[in-house]
C-alpha positions, -999 to 999 in steps of 0.1 A, spaced: 556 -574 -352 523 -584 -336 493 -562 -343 461 -567 -322 429 -549 -330 407 -544 -300 370 -537 -306 352 -519 -277 315 -513 -272 321 -477 -261 343 -450 -275 379 -460 -268 392 -426 -277 383 -413 -243 397 -443 -223 423 -438 -196 452 -462 -193 433 -481 -166 403 -485 -188 424 -496 -217 441 -522 -195 408 -534 -182 394 -538 -217 423 -559 -228 423 -579 -196 386 -586 -201 392 -598 -237 421 -620 -226 399 -636 -199 370 -645 -222 382 -681 -222 391 -678 -185 427 -686 -193 455 -661 -200 481 -675 -223 518 -668 -222 514 -644 -252 485 -626 -235 504 -623 -203 534 -609 -221 513 -582 -237 495 -573 -205 528 -570 -186 542 -548 -214 511 -526 -212 514 -523 -174 551 -513 -178 543 -489 -206 516 -471 -186 536 -473 -153 507 -489 -135 510 -499 -99 505 -535 -88 475 -523 -67 458 -510 -99 463 -544 -116 450 -563 -86 419 -541 -84 411 -547 -121 414 -584 -116 391 -583 -86 365 -562 -105 366 -587 -133 361 -616 -109 331 -599 -93 316 -591 -127 318 -628 -136 299 -636 -104 273 -610 -114 279 -592 -81 266 -557 -77 294 -548 -53 317 -520 -63 354 -523 -54 366 -489 -43 402 -479 -46 411 -473 -9 449 -476 -12 455 -441 1 426 -440 25 447 -443 56 467 -412 47 435 -391 50 423 -409 81 457 -405 98 459 -368 90 424 -360 102 431 -379 134 462 -357 139 441 -326 131 415 -337 157 442 -340 183 465 -311 174 441 -284 161 404 -290 169 411 -309 201 431 -280 215 415 -250 198 378 -257 206 382 -261 244 406 -231 244 381 -209 225 353 -220 248 374 -210 278 373 -246 293 398 -246 321 391 -279 338 420 -301 329 400 -334 327 374 -318 305 401 -302 283 419 -334 277 387 -354 274 376 -332 245 410 -334 230 411 -372 230 375 -374 217 384 -353 187 416 -374 182 395 -406 181 366 -389 163 388 -382 133 387 -420 125 349 -426 122 343 -392 106 369 -398 79 359 -434 76 324 -424 66 337 -395 44 359 -418 24 336 -449 24 322 -444 -11 352 -425 -24 379 -438 -47 410 -428 -28 442 -435 -46 475 -425 -31 476 -394 -53 441 -383 -42 449 -388 -6 482 -369 -9 464 -341 -28 438 -337 0 465 -338 27 485 -312 9 454 -290 4 447 -293 41 482 -281 49 480 -252 25 447 -242 41 463 -242 75 494 -222 66 473 -197 47 469 -181 81 505 -169 79 501 -147 48 469 -134 62 485 -123 95 516 -110 76 495 -87 54 477 -73 84 509 -70 103 520 -91 133 518 -62 157 484 -51 143 471 -87 146 481 -89 182 460 -59 189 430 -73 169 433 -109 182 454 -108 214 444 -143 225 447 -159 190 411 -172 190 402 -156 157 432 -171 138 425 -205 154 389 -203 142 401 -193 107 425 -223 106 397 -247 116 377 -234 87 405 -231 62 418 -267 67 387 -285 52 384 -258 25 419 -264 14 413 -302 12 382 -296 -9 399 -273 -33 428 -297 -37 404 -326 -43 386 -305 -69 418 -299 -88 428 -336 -85 395 -346 -101 399 -320 -128 435 -329 -137 433 -367 -130 470 -372 -124 485 -406 -118 500 -413 -83 534 -404 -95 523 -372 -112 503 -362 -81 534 -368 -59 555 -346 -83 529 -318 -83 531 -316 -45 569 -317 -46 569 -291 -73 547 -268 -51 571 -271 -22 601 -266 -43 585 -235 -59 578 -221 -25 614 -225 -15 626 -209 -47 602 -180 -43 614 -173 -7 650 -177 -17 648 -153 -47 628 -128 -27 655 -127 0 683 -124 -26 668 -94 -44 657 -75 -13 677 -59 14 674 -78 46 678 -55 76 708 -63 98 685 -65 128 649 -76 130 633 -75 95 605 -50 92 568 -59 90 566 -45 55 594 -69 45 573 -99 58 541 -83 45 554 -88 9 576 -119 14 553 -143 31 522 -138 8 545 -139 -22 560 -172 -10 525 -187 -5 515 -176 -39 547 -190 -54 539 -224 -38 504 -224 -53 517 -214 -87 544 -241 -85 517 -267 -82 499 -254 -113 530 -252 -135 543 -285 -123 510 -301 -133 514 -285 -168 549 -301 -170 542 -336 -158 507 -344 -171 519 -356 -205 548 -377 -191 544 -412 -177 558 -407 -142 555 -437 -118 555 -434 -80 591 -447 -82 600 -419 -106 585 -393 -84 602 -407 -53 635 -407 -71 631 -370 -81 622 -362 -45 654 -381 -34 674 -359 -58 660 -329 -40 670 -344 -6 705 -352 -18 708 -316 -31 699 -303 3 726 -324 20 752 -313 -6 741 -277 1 751 -282 38 784 -299 29 792 -271 4 786 -242 27 806 -259 54 835 -266 30 835 -229 18 829 -216 53 800 -195 41 786 -170 65 771 -143 42 734 -150 38 731 -142 1 759 -166 -9 745 -193 14 710 -190 -2 723 -188 -37 743 -221 -32 711 -236 -18 691 -227 -48 717 -240 -72 723 -272 -53 687 -282 -46 674 -272 -81 704 -287 -98 701 -321 -82 663 -321 -87 668 -313 -124 694 -341 -127 672 -367 -111 643 -357 -134 664 -360 -165 678 -394 -154 643 -408 -148 630 -397 -182 645 -428 -197 632 -455 -174 602 -465 -152 613 -470 -116 593 -487 -88 591 -473 -53 614 -502 -43 640 -490 -69 639 -455 -54 643 -469 -19 674 -489 -30 689 -457 -46 683 -439 -13 701 -467 6 729 -467 -20 734 -429 -15 737 -434 22 760 -464 17 783 -444 -6 786 -417 21 792 -442 49 818 -460 29 838 -428 26 834 -420 64 844 -456 73 875 -454 51 885 -420 66 882 -433 101 902 -465 94 930 -445 77 930 -419 106 920 -390 84 911 -357 100 874 -354 91 872 -319 107 892 -307 77 868 -285 56 882 -298 23 868 -332 31 833 -318 27 839 -320 -10 846 -357 -6 813 -359 13 795 -344 -17 813 -367 -42 806 -398 -21 769 -393 -17 765 -382 -53 784 -412 -65 762 -435 -44 731 -418 -57 741 -420 -94 758 -454 -96 730 -471 -76 705 -456 -100 724 -469 -129 725 -503 -114 688 -506 -105 677 -491 -138 699 -513 -160 673 -540 -165 642 -518 -161 617 -516 -189 625 -485 -210 592 -470 -220 604 -435 -227 633 -442 -250 631 -434 -287 656 -461 -297 638 -483 -323 659 -513 -314 641 -514 -280 608 -529 -271 581 -505 -283 544 -503 -276 521 -479 -294 483 -473 -299 463 -458 -327 425 -453 -327 406 -470 -356 371 -477 -368 361 -513 -375 333 -526 -397 315 -557 -383 284 -571 -399 275 -538 -415 280 -519 -383 308 -496 -373 325 -497 -340 353 -477 -325 385 -497 -319 421 -495 -311 452 -508 -329 479 -519 -304 513 -525 -319 540 -543 -301 575 -545 -315 601 -569 -300 
């Protein structure tokens, strides 16, 4: 057992994992040389916290600048391009079309000129907006998702008023377009406010967004299962309840997912793997309904809820025991595809009749096998930070108070067991 006591100048009780790593890295670099033992401990700390390589590089750059007594501040801009890209698309797709339309500009050159200017203008506007902002992947995704939620909030608004009633109020659609142009930045601001309040990691932020979407799907699915869908066109009252309820379920899903993930060390790879589980569940839903020749809506939706939620749950449970990288998740995705293609190739070479509905069960088995066994292969040698097996490598922290020359300083006991 190796026990290291780290004495910090400020209260270490409130430190985040990034601040803790930075403190230990600074101590290790006091002699400008990182020994093998120090490197081992830093690598173990990185794996334990599920820190991305970009975070480690940024800490090293900040230390290098502090040594040079530079006043420059290195901002985290890893996710900046996500916000810039989305705002450019908004400039082209929403503002660039809506503004000339609302202003009744009919000249074609003027119309497209304004559209392209807004498309291009999204770049410098967002560049300046994010210039002094720390924009991690998680923060960028949160703002983009908030923008999306702001835009689609137009649908529950129109549904509550009634589609026919809205056509009478806003026959040209200019009012709802104006609403969407206002709601988009408000949604981004609200999402950013929650991000700064919750302070999730990139992986946790990714899962919160995924949980929101999954909750929206579940809300709509359950609503359609427990209500009577008319044989013909559903009534406005049916939409008046269902669409706002689904929107509320999406928002609630984000909140409760945040409550679930915040005390768990999800990496970006973990989150991507869970999302892949949802995707595999969706494919299996399609295979299953084809195999059973499902035509009745309620049975079809029920199978979808079971398949998608089941595979998402399975992926989440599998990843509880390991820390995956985004590369690992990508390999599992490729392995899932390979498992399915291997079956299809075998069927073609052996002249099997793939139109046979019973083979859809083999489709499910092949893609599931590829998903599961590829995961087992890539996770075999991964650092296991979430196991409780005492025989494994373990890393733990405990706050302490140290006395030095008659003065007391807050500190941290870091225990590493090999």
